N, C-alpha and C positions, 0 to 999 in steps of 0.2 A: 213696255208692257206688251205692246203686240207682238214683238218679236219672241219674249217669251212665253207668250200664249201658243204661237206657231210652234216654237221648240216642244212645249208640252202635248199639243195635239199630234205631232209627228211621233213622239215617244210613245204615246198611249196608242197609236195607229201600229206602230212597229210590235208593241207588247201584245195587244191583241191578236195581231197576226201570228206572231209566234206561238201564243197559246193555242190558237186554233190550228196550227201545224202540227204541234205536238199532239193536240188530242186526237186528230185525225189518223196520224200515225198509229197512235195506241189504238184506235178502232180498227184500223186496217190489219195491224199484227193480230188483234184479238179474234178478228171477224174471219181473216184468212192468213192464219200460222205460216201457210205454205212460202209467203213471200220472204220470209227468213230462214227457211228450211226446215221448218217444224211440221208437224202434223195434224195436232189438236189443241184446243184451248179450253181451259175449265174455270169457272169460278169457284174459290175454296169457301166452304160454307160453315166450317167449324175452325176451332183453335188448337186442334190435337197436333199440329205441327209448329206450334208457337215457341220460339219467338221468331224463327227463321221465316216461317210463311203463317201468315193471319188470317183469319176469316175475314173474307172481303176482297182477298187479293186474287189476281188472276195468274194462273200457271200455264206457260206454253210447254208442250209435251211433244218430244220426238220420238219416233219408234226406234227399237233397240232390240237386236236380237238377244235371245239368254245368254250367250257367253261372252256379250258387251256388257251387261249389268255386273256391277261389282258391290261388296259391302260399302255401305254410306252412301250410295246413291240415292237418291229420292225419286220413287217412281210412281204413277198413276195406274191404278188397276182396277178392274172390277172385282169386289169380294166375292170369295167363294159362295154360291147360291143365289147371287143377285147380280142380274146381267145388266139393271137400269141404272144401279148407283155407281158412281165413281168415288175412290178414294186415295188420297195421296200420304204416302208414309215412306220412311226410310228403311231402306234394307240394312238388317242387323245381323244377317246371318244367311247363306246359302247351303241348300241341303240337295242331295242327289237321292231319290227314292225311285226303285224300279227303273232307273236309267232316265228319270224324268227330273227336270231342274225345278225346285222349289225356291220360294222367297220367304223368309221370315221377315217379316215386317214391323215397324213400331212407330207411332207418332211421337215426336220429340218431346212432347208435353205429357205423353202418358208414362205410367210408371212400368207398365209391363207389356210385351209383344202382343200383337194381334191374335186372336185366339186360333186362327187356323192358317198354315203356310198359304202362299199364293201359287198356284201352278204357272208355269211359263206362258202358256197360251191365254192366260187371263191378265197379262201386263199390257197396258196401252203403250207406254213408253216412259222414256226418263225425262223430269223436269227439267229444261235447259234454260228457262228464263221464267222469272217472276215479276209480274208488275204489280208493286204496291197498292192496295186501296182502289184499284181501277175496278174491281168487282162491283163496289159501291157505287161507283160512277156508272157503271153499265146498267145496274138495277135502277138507278134514280133517272138515267135517261131514258128509260122505258116507260115512265110514267109523264103524263099530260104537263105536270110543272117541270119535270126535268127537260122535255123537248123546247118547252117555251123558255127556260132559262139558260140551256145549253145551245140551243140552234138558232131559235128564232130572234131573241134578244140580242145577242152578239153580233147576228147578222144584219139587225136592222143599225145596230150602233156603228158597224162597219160602213154599211150604204150611208147612214146619215152624215158620218164624217167626211165620207168622199163628196156627198152632195154640198156638205157646208163649205170645203175647201175651194170646190169648182165654183160655187156661188160668190165666195169671196175673191176669188180671181177674177171672175167677171166683172165685180163691182171696181176692184182695183184698177181693171182695164178701161173701164167706162171714165174713172177718175181721172185717169192717164188722159184719155182722149179729151175730156173737157178741158183739163190743162192745157192741152196742145191748142186747142180751138182758141182758149182764151189767149195765149201768146201769139198767135195769128192775128187774132183781132186788135191787140195792142200793137202789133207792128204796121199792121193797115191804118191803124189810126195815126201813128207815128208818120207813115208815109204820106197821109193827105195832108198832115200839118205840114210837112216839108214842101210839098207840091203847092200848098196854100201860100207858102213863105216866097216859094221862087216867084209865083205869079205876082205877088205885091211887089217883089223888086223889080221886075219887069215893067209894072205900071209905074214905079218910081223912075225908072231909067228914061220911059219915054216921057 
């Protein structure tokens, strides 16, 4: 049973460590998309691109020049007349007007294209990676409960597991030492008895 518990404990540590590494990698990619060659990251807040991109997903966006963007690409852009908001939709048509490139966009879940074409200078970039559900994780991680659940508790669990293993190792070491002392004591006792026997033999011989 002790062997199985050790195996289970080791497996739990590996799984916990693996989960923490995956989470950390995702956090790094979202916070610093440049590490994978991208430029921006955004949390999607609507289902207009469902089912390919759902609300709560995170999109990683890479800058593209207008001539690199083609029909069917998914782009993130600042809607006409709104510099604060960001929209992620699919390019359904490319137009040229007065020598300027414009993109007609539409959400996959929408019946009609967006009301106005998107000028090339308002395009942030092309979506090159989607991390499903991670936006919800990011939002949850920013709450007090999220910090406790996702950072503090796993950290304490990992530290507690290591401390437990260290204590168990020390206990086993002490147990081995006591067993060694007991064996030495038994050997000394047998040696004393042997010496006594030799003394008795000598007295008999005399």
